[in-house]
PyMOL commands that place a pseudoatom at each C-alpha (Angstrom):
pseudoatom trace, name=CA, resn=UNK, resi=1, chain=A, elem=C, hetatm=0, pos=[-80.062, 10.042, -169.788]
pseudoatom trace, name=CA, resn=UNK, resi=2, chain=A, elem=C, hetatm=0, pos=[-80.005, 9.081, -173.455]
pseudoatom trace, name=CA, resn=UNK, resi=3, chain=A, elem=C, hetatm=0, pos=[-81.822, 6.111, -174.833]
pseudoatom trace, name=CA, resn=UNK, resi=4, chain=A, elem=C, hetatm=0, pos=[-80.998, 4.535, -178.151]
pseudoatom trace, name=CA, resn=UNK, resi=5, chain=A, elem=C, hetatm=0, pos=[-83.805, 3.619, -180.528]
pseudoatom trace, name=CA, resn=UNK, resi=6, chain=A, elem=C, hetatm=0, pos=[-82.153, 0.403, -181.635]
pseudoatom trace, name=CA, resn=UNK, resi=7, chain=A, elem=C, hetatm=0, pos=[-83.965, -2.904, -181.314]
pseudoatom trace, name=CA, resn=UNK, resi=8, chain=A, elem=C, hetatm=0, pos=[-82.862, -4.925, -178.291]
pseudoatom trace, name=CA, resn=UNK, resi=9, chain=A, elem=C, hetatm=0, pos=[-79.916, -7.185, -178.941]
pseudoatom trace, name=CA, resn=UNK, resi=10, chain=A, elem=C, hetatm=0, pos=[-79.544, -10.524, -177.223]
pseudoatom trace, name=CA, resn=UNK, resi=11, chain=A, elem=C, hetatm=0, pos=[-77.597, -10.734, -173.989]
pseudoatom trace, name=CA, resn=UNK, resi=12, chain=A, elem=C, hetatm=0, pos=[-73.860, -11.279, -174.453]
pseudoatom trace, name=CA, resn=UNK, resi=13, chain=A, elem=C, hetatm=0, pos=[-74.267, -14.605, -172.643]
pseudoatom trace, name=CA, resn=UNK, resi=14, chain=A, elem=C, hetatm=0, pos=[-76.677, -17.493, -172.958]
pseudoatom trace, name=CA, resn=UNK, resi=15, chain=A, elem=C, hetatm=0, pos=[-79.519, -17.795, -170.473]
pseudoatom trace, name=CA, resn=UNK, resi=16, chain=A, elem=C, hetatm=0, pos=[-77.860, -20.905, -169.052]
pseudoatom trace, name=CA, resn=UNK, resi=17, chain=A, elem=C, hetatm=0, pos=[-74.613, -18.977, -168.435]
pseudoatom trace, name=CA, resn=UNK, resi=18, chain=A, elem=C, hetatm=0, pos=[-76.522, -16.130, -166.748]
pseudoatom trace, name=CA, resn=UNK, resi=19, chain=A, elem=C, hetatm=0, pos=[-78.384, -18.607, -164.533]
pseudoatom trace, name=CA, resn=UNK, resi=20, chain=A, elem=C, hetatm=0, pos=[-75.151, -20.358, -163.579]
pseudoatom trace, name=CA, resn=UNK, resi=21, chain=A, elem=C, hetatm=0, pos=[-73.328, -17.126, -162.748]
pseudoatom trace, name=CA, resn=UNK, resi=22, chain=A, elem=C, hetatm=0, pos=[-76.188, -15.671, -160.667]
pseudoatom trace, name=CA, resn=UNK, resi=23, chain=A, elem=C, hetatm=0, pos=[-76.500, -19.001, -158.831]
pseudoatom trace, name=CA, resn=UNK, resi=24, chain=A, elem=C, hetatm=0, pos=[-72.747, -19.020, -158.187]
pseudoatom trace, name=CA, resn=UNK, resi=25, chain=A, elem=C, hetatm=0, pos=[-72.853, -15.403, -156.934]
pseudoatom trace, name=CA, resn=UNK, resi=26, chain=A, elem=C, hetatm=0, pos=[-75.890, -16.371, -154.810]
pseudoatom trace, name=CA, resn=UNK, resi=27, chain=A, elem=C, hetatm=0, pos=[-78.052, -13.592, -156.289]
pseudoatom trace, name=CA, resn=UNK, resi=28, chain=A, elem=C, hetatm=0, pos=[-81.690, -13.973, -155.167]
pseudoatom trace, name=CA, resn=UNK, resi=29, chain=A, elem=C, hetatm=0, pos=[-84.741, -13.433, -157.366]
pseudoatom trace, name=CA, resn=UNK, resi=30, chain=A, elem=C, hetatm=0, pos=[-86.396, -10.014, -157.163]
pseudoatom trace, name=CA, resn=UNK, resi=31, chain=A, elem=C, hetatm=0, pos=[-89.966, -9.784, -155.805]
pseudoatom trace, name=CA, resn=UNK, resi=32, chain=A, elem=C, hetatm=0, pos=[-91.947, -7.185, -157.762]
pseudoatom trace, name=CA, resn=UNK, resi=33, chain=A, elem=C, hetatm=0, pos=[-95.529, -6.077, -157.022]
pseudoatom trace, name=CA, resn=UNK, resi=34, chain=A, elem=C, hetatm=0, pos=[-97.784, -7.193, -159.871]
pseudoatom trace, name=CA, resn=UNK, resi=35, chain=A, elem=C, hetatm=0, pos=[-101.604, -6.943, -159.829]
pseudoatom trace, name=CA, resn=UNK, resi=36, chain=A, elem=C, hetatm=0, pos=[-101.903, -7.079, -156.045]
pseudoatom trace, name=CA, resn=UNK, resi=37, chain=A, elem=C, hetatm=0, pos=[-99.423, -9.887, -155.561]
pseudoatom trace, name=CA, resn=UNK, resi=38, chain=A, elem=C, hetatm=0, pos=[-95.669, -10.314, -155.702]
pseudoatom trace, name=CA, resn=UNK, resi=39, chain=A, elem=C, hetatm=0, pos=[-94.054, -11.871, -158.720]
pseudoatom trace, name=CA, resn=UNK, resi=40, chain=A, elem=C, hetatm=0, pos=[-90.569, -13.357, -158.370]
pseudoatom trace, name=CA, resn=UNK, resi=41, chain=A, elem=C, hetatm=0, pos=[-88.319, -12.451, -161.298]
pseudoatom trace, name=CA, resn=UNK, resi=42, chain=A, elem=C, hetatm=0, pos=[-84.831, -13.910, -161.791]
pseudoatom trace, name=CA, resn=UNK, resi=43, chain=A, elem=C, hetatm=0, pos=[-82.342, -11.057, -161.322]
pseudoatom trace, name=CA, resn=UNK, resi=44, chain=A, elem=C, hetatm=0, pos=[-80.408, -11.942, -164.481]
pseudoatom trace, name=CA, resn=UNK, resi=45, chain=A, elem=C, hetatm=0, pos=[-83.469, -11.095, -166.616]
pseudoatom trace, name=CA, resn=UNK, resi=46, chain=A, elem=C, hetatm=0, pos=[-83.481, -7.453, -165.470]
pseudoatom trace, name=CA, resn=UNK, resi=47, chain=A, elem=C, hetatm=0, pos=[-81.289, -5.251, -167.662]
pseudoatom trace, name=CA, resn=UNK, resi=48, chain=A, elem=C, hetatm=0, pos=[-81.898, -1.929, -165.929]
pseudoatom trace, name=CA, resn=UNK, resi=49, chain=A, elem=C, hetatm=0, pos=[-84.419, 0.008, -163.860]
pseudoatom trace, name=CA, resn=UNK, resi=50, chain=A, elem=C, hetatm=0, pos=[-85.577, 3.556, -164.522]
pseudoatom trace, name=CA, resn=UNK, resi=51, chain=A, elem=C, hetatm=0, pos=[-87.111, 5.788, -161.862]
pseudoatom trace, name=CA, resn=UNK, resi=52, chain=A, elem=C, hetatm=0, pos=[-90.262, 7.724, -162.781]
pseudoatom trace, name=CA, resn=UNK, resi=53, chain=A, elem=C, hetatm=0, pos=[-91.381, 9.508, -159.602]
pseudoatom trace, name=CA, resn=UNK, resi=54, chain=A, elem=C, hetatm=0, pos=[-93.233, 7.021, -157.364]
pseudoatom trace, name=CA, resn=UNK, resi=55, chain=A, elem=C, hetatm=0, pos=[-92.980, 4.335, -160.058]
pseudoatom trace, name=CA, resn=UNK, resi=56, chain=A, elem=C, hetatm=0, pos=[-90.156, 2.354, -161.579]
pseudoatom trace, name=CA, resn=UNK, resi=57, chain=A, elem=C, hetatm=0, pos=[-89.915, 0.992, -165.105]
pseudoatom trace, name=CA, resn=UNK, resi=58, chain=A, elem=C, hetatm=0, pos=[-88.161, -2.391, -165.073]
pseudoatom trace, name=CA, resn=UNK, resi=59, chain=A, elem=C, hetatm=0, pos=[-86.479, -3.162, -168.408]
pseudoatom trace, name=CA, resn=UNK, resi=60, chain=A, elem=C, hetatm=0, pos=[-85.961, -6.855, -169.188]
pseudoatom trace, name=CA, resn=UNK, resi=61, chain=A, elem=C, hetatm=0, pos=[-83.396, -8.555, -171.419]
pseudoatom trace, name=CA, resn=UNK, resi=62, chain=A, elem=C, hetatm=0, pos=[-86.077, -9.597, -173.946]
pseudoatom trace, name=CA, resn=UNK, resi=63, chain=A, elem=C, hetatm=0, pos=[-87.001, -5.941, -174.562]
pseudoatom trace, name=CA, resn=UNK, resi=64, chain=A, elem=C, hetatm=0, pos=[-90.187, -5.938, -172.474]
pseudoatom trace, name=CA, resn=UNK, resi=65, chain=A, elem=C, hetatm=0, pos=[-90.899, -3.475, -169.681]
pseudoatom trace, name=CA, resn=UNK, resi=66, chain=A, elem=C, hetatm=0, pos=[-92.936, -3.560, -166.502]
pseudoatom trace, name=CA, resn=UNK, resi=67, chain=A, elem=C, hetatm=0, pos=[-94.052, -0.546, -164.463]
pseudoatom trace, name=CA, resn=UNK, resi=68, chain=A, elem=C, hetatm=0, pos=[-94.167, -1.185, -160.729]
pseudoatom trace, name=CA, resn=UNK, resi=69, chain=A, elem=C, hetatm=0, pos=[-95.571, 1.074, -158.032]
pseudoatom trace, name=CA, resn=UNK, resi=70, chain=A, elem=C, hetatm=0, pos=[-92.366, 1.287, -156.007]
pseudoatom trace, name=CA, resn=UNK, resi=71, chain=A, elem=C, hetatm=0, pos=[-89.751, 4.000, -155.987]
pseudoatom trace, name=CA, resn=UNK, resi=72, chain=A, elem=C, hetatm=0, pos=[-86.300, 3.268, -157.318]
pseudoatom trace, name=CA, resn=UNK, resi=73, chain=A, elem=C, hetatm=0, pos=[-84.908, 3.690, -153.792]
pseudoatom trace, name=CA, resn=UNK, resi=74, chain=A, elem=C, hetatm=0, pos=[-87.227, 0.983, -152.395]
pseudoatom trace, name=CA, resn=UNK, resi=75, chain=A, elem=C, hetatm=0, pos=[-86.382, -1.387, -155.232]
pseudoatom trace, name=CA, resn=UNK, resi=76, chain=A, elem=C, hetatm=0, pos=[-82.680, -0.730, -154.776]
pseudoatom trace, name=CA, resn=UNK, resi=77, chain=A, elem=C, hetatm=0, pos=[-82.932, -2.310, -151.329]
pseudoatom trace, name=CA, resn=UNK, resi=78, chain=A, elem=C, hetatm=0, pos=[-84.314, -5.522, -152.860]
pseudoatom trace, name=CA, resn=UNK, resi=79, chain=A, elem=C, hetatm=0, pos=[-81.518, -5.878, -155.430]
pseudoatom trace, name=CA, resn=UNK, resi=80, chain=A, elem=C, hetatm=0, pos=[-78.169, -7.580, -155.002]
pseudoatom trace, name=CA, resn=UNK, resi=81, chain=A, elem=C, hetatm=0, pos=[-75.495, -4.855, -154.635]
pseudoatom trace, name=CA, resn=UNK, resi=82, chain=A, elem=C, hetatm=0, pos=[-72.912, -7.134, -156.283]
pseudoatom trace, name=CA, resn=UNK, resi=83, chain=A, elem=C, hetatm=0, pos=[-74.893, -7.167, -159.526]
pseudoatom trace, name=CA, resn=UNK, resi=84, chain=A, elem=C, hetatm=0, pos=[-76.894, -3.929, -159.563]
pseudoatom trace, name=CA, resn=UNK, resi=85, chain=A, elem=C, hetatm=0, pos=[-75.321, -0.475, -159.379]
pseudoatom trace, name=CA, resn=UNK, resi=86, chain=A, elem=C, hetatm=0, pos=[-76.707, 3.028, -159.556]
pseudoatom trace, name=CA, resn=UNK, resi=87, chain=A, elem=C, hetatm=0, pos=[-74.754, 5.188, -162.022]
pseudoatom trace, name=CA, resn=UNK, resi=88, chain=A, elem=C, hetatm=0, pos=[-77.324, 7.979, -161.841]
pseudoatom trace, name=CA, resn=UNK, resi=89, chain=A, elem=C, hetatm=0, pos=[-80.109, 9.005, -159.461]
pseudoatom trace, name=CA, resn=UNK, resi=90, chain=A, elem=C, hetatm=0, pos=[-82.772, 7.914, -161.952]
pseudoatom trace, name=CA, resn=UNK, resi=91, chain=A, elem=C, hetatm=0, pos=[-81.488, 4.471, -162.885]
pseudoatom trace, name=CA, resn=UNK, resi=92, chain=A, elem=C, hetatm=0, pos=[-79.929, 1.223, -161.716]
pseudoatom trace, name=CA, resn=UNK, resi=93, chain=A, elem=C, hetatm=0, pos=[-78.151, -1.130, -164.111]
pseudoatom trace, name=CA, resn=UNK, resi=94, chain=A, elem=C, hetatm=0, pos=[-77.381, -4.841, -164.079]
pseudoatom trace, name=CA, resn=UNK, resi=95, chain=A, elem=C, hetatm=0, pos=[-73.616, -5.210, -164.539]
pseudoatom trace, name=CA, resn=UNK, resi=96, chain=A, elem=C, hetatm=0, pos=[-74.128, -8.422, -166.522]
pseudoatom trace, name=CA, resn=UNK, resi=97, chain=A, elem=C, hetatm=0, pos=[-75.421, -6.246, -169.366]
pseudoatom trace, name=CA, resn=UNK, resi=98, chain=A, elem=C, hetatm=0, pos=[-72.751, -3.533, -169.228]
pseudoatom trace, name=CA, resn=UNK, resi=99, chain=A, elem=C, hetatm=0, pos=[-71.130, -3.522, -172.632]
pseudoatom trace, name=CA, resn=UNK, resi=100, chain=A, elem=C, hetatm=0, pos=[-69.049, -0.365, -172.802]
pseudoatom trace, name=CA, resn=UNK, resi=101, chain=A, elem=C, hetatm=0, pos=[-67.939, 2.609, -170.708]
pseudoatom trace, name=CA, resn=UNK, resi=102, chain=A, elem=C, hetatm=0, pos=[-67.362, 5.809, -172.655]
pseudoatom trace, name=CA, resn=UNK, resi=103, chain=A, elem=C, hetatm=0, pos=[-65.207, 8.500, -171.070]
pseudoatom trace, name=CA, resn=UNK, resi=104, chain=A, elem=C, hetatm=0, pos=[-64.811, 12.073, -172.166]
pseudoatom trace, name=CA, resn=UNK, resi=105, chain=A, elem=C, hetatm=0, pos=[-66.183, 15.288, -170.724]
pseudoatom trace, name=CA, resn=UNK, resi=106, chain=A, elem=C, hetatm=0, pos=[-68.820, 13.054, -169.168]
pseudoatom trace, name=CA, resn=UNK, resi=107, chain=A, elem=C, hetatm=0, pos=[-68.873, 9.333, -168.575]
pseudoatom trace, name=CA, resn=UNK, resi=108, chain=A, elem=C, hetatm=0, pos=[-71.619, 7.231, -170.097]
pseudoatom trace, name=CA, resn=UNK, resi=109, chain=A, elem=C, hetatm=0, pos=[-72.287, 3.534, -170.358]
pseudoatom trace, name=CA, resn=UNK, resi=110, chain=A, elem=C, hetatm=0, pos=[-73.751, 1.432, -173.106]
pseudoatom trace, name=CA, resn=UNK, resi=111, chain=A, elem=C, hetatm=0, pos=[-75.804, -1.641, -172.242]
pseudoatom trace, name=CA, resn=UNK, resi=112, chain=A, elem=C, hetatm=0, pos=[-76.095, -4.781, -174.357]
pseudoatom trace, name=CA, resn=UNK, resi=113, chain=A, elem=C, hetatm=0, pos=[-79.560, -3.699, -175.552]
pseudoatom trace, name=CA, resn=UNK, resi=114, chain=A, elem=C, hetatm=0, pos=[-78.175, -0.452, -176.991]
pseudoatom trace, name=CA, resn=UNK, resi=115, chain=A, elem=C, hetatm=0, pos=[-79.337, 1.897, -174.220]
pseudoatom trace, name=CA, resn=UNK, resi=116, chain=A, elem=C, hetatm=0, pos=[-76.886, 4.642, -173.362]
pseudoatom trace, name=CA, resn=UNK, resi=117, chain=A, elem=C, hetatm=0, pos=[-76.968, 5.993, -169.812]
pseudoatom trace, name=CA, resn=UNK, resi=118, chain=A, elem=C, hetatm=0, pos=[-74.972, 8.892, -168.428]
pseudoatom trace, name=CA, resn=UNK, resi=119, chain=A, elem=C, hetatm=0, pos=[-73.019, 8.340, -165.226]
pseudoatom trace, name=CA, resn=UNK, resi=120, chain=A, elem=C, hetatm=0, pos=[-73.433, 11.110, -162.661]
pseudoatom trace, name=CA, resn=UNK, resi=121, chain=A, elem=C, hetatm=0, pos=[-70.275, 13.149, -162.063]
pseudoatom trace, name=CA, resn=UNK, resi=122, chain=A, elem=C, hetatm=0, pos=[-70.613, 12.582, -158.314]
pseudoatom trace, name=CA, resn=UNK, resi=123, chain=A, elem=C, hetatm=0, pos=[-71.039, 8.845, -158.717]
pseudoatom trace, name=CA, resn=UNK, resi=124, chain=A, elem=C, hetatm=0, pos=[-68.346, 8.214, -161.359]
pseudoatom trace, name=CA, resn=UNK, resi=125, chain=A, elem=C, hetatm=0, pos=[-65.515, 7.225, -158.984]
pseudoatom trace, name=CA, resn=UNK, resi=126, chain=A, elem=C, hetatm=0, pos=[-67.672, 4.882, -156.883]
pseudoatom trace, name=CA, resn=UNK, resi=127, chain=A, elem=C, hetatm=0, pos=[-69.298, 3.453, -160.017]
pseudoatom trace, name=CA, resn=UNK, resi=128, chain=A, elem=C, hetatm=0, pos=[-65.916, 2.636, -161.570]
pseudoatom trace, name=CA, resn=UNK, resi=129, chain=A, elem=C, hetatm=0, pos=[-64.746, 0.938, -158.340]
pseudoatom trace, name=CA, resn=UNK, resi=130, chain=A, elem=C, hetatm=0, pos=[-67.868, -1.244, -158.324]
pseudoatom trace, name=CA, resn=UNK, resi=131, chain=A, elem=C, hetatm=0, pos=[-67.410, -2.150, -162.005]
pseudoatom trace, name=CA, resn=UNK, resi=132, chain=A, elem=C, hetatm=0, pos=[-63.770, -3.125, -161.445]
pseudoatom trace, name=CA, resn=UNK, resi=133, chain=A, elem=C, hetatm=0, pos=[-64.677, -5.226, -158.389]
pseudoatom trace, name=CA, resn=UNK, resi=134, chain=A, elem=C, hetatm=0, pos=[-67.450, -6.951, -160.333]
pseudoatom trace, name=CA, resn=UNK, resi=135, chain=A, elem=C, hetatm=0, pos=[-65.167, -7.671, -163.294]
pseudoatom trace, name=CA, resn=UNK, resi=136, chain=A, elem=C, hetatm=0, pos=[-62.499, -9.165, -161.038]
pseudoatom trace, name=CA, resn=UNK, resi=137, chain=A, elem=C, hetatm=0, pos=[-65.073, -11.527, -159.577]
pseudoatom trace, name=CA, resn=UNK, resi=138, chain=A, elem=C, hetatm=0, pos=[-67.078, -12.104, -162.746]
pseudoatom trace, name=CA, resn=UNK, resi=139, chain=A, elem=C, hetatm=0, pos=[-64.375, -12.648, -165.392]
pseudoatom trace, name=CA, resn=UNK, resi=140, chain=A, elem=C, hetatm=0, pos=[-63.115, -15.942, -163.880]
pseudoatom trace, name=CA, resn=UNK, resi=141, chain=A, elem=C, hetatm=0, pos=[-66.732, -17.136, -163.708]
pseudoatom trace, name=CA, resn=UNK, resi=142, chain=A, elem=C, hetatm=0, pos=[-67.307, -16.107, -167.323]
pseudoatom trace, name=CA, resn=UNK, resi=143, chain=A, elem=C, hetatm=0, pos=[-64.403, -18.318, -168.370]
pseudoatom trace, name=CA, resn=UNK, resi=144, chain=A, elem=C, hetatm=0, pos=[-65.557, -21.169, -166.112]
pseudoatom trace, name=CA, resn=UNK, resi=145, chain=A, elem=C, hetatm=0, pos=[-69.171, -21.077, -167.351]
pseudoatom trace, name=CA, resn=UNK, resi=146, chain=A, elem=C, hetatm=0, pos=[-68.226, -20.017, -170.894]
pseudoatom trace, name=CA, resn=UNK, resi=147, chain=A, elem=C, hetatm=0, pos=[-68.683, -23.493, -172.326]
pseudoatom trace, name=CA, resn=UNK, resi=148, chain=A, elem=C, hetatm=0, pos=[-71.833, -24.232, -170.341]
for i in range(1, 148): cmd.bond("trace and resi %d" % i, "trace and resi %d" % (i + 1))
show_as sticks, trace
zoom trace
C-alpha cells in the first residue's frame, strides 16, 4: 500500500452534496469507540480505514485521523456495503472519495486526498463490479444533487 505525501485536497463534492447523497442512499452514521464511549460519525466524513493489527486508523476527509481499538473486520460490519469497499485486506475505502483507478501490472486506486492504495489481485474483479454498481447508482444522484 502506497501513501502519497501530498496535503489533503478537499472532497470532490460539497459537504451538503455528500450529506444529501448519503441520506438518499440511507447510509447510517458509524459508531466508533472513543474514550470509553461511542461517538457517532457521519459516514461521508470517512475517506478510508487502515488496519493496524487489533487497531484501525480512520482517515477523515479533513485530513485528521483517529485510532480505534477495533479490528478492520469488526468495523467492516458496521459500515454500509454500498459505500465502503475493501480493495485490500488492510484497508477499506469510501467510494465517494474514489478519484481514479490505475490499471497495469497491478491495479491501484487514487483517493481524492492523494492517497494511493493497491487493489489485491484476488479482489480486483469483485472490487471493479462494486465500483461499477456504485457509479450506476451514484452518478444520477450526483447530477440531481449537483446544484444543491
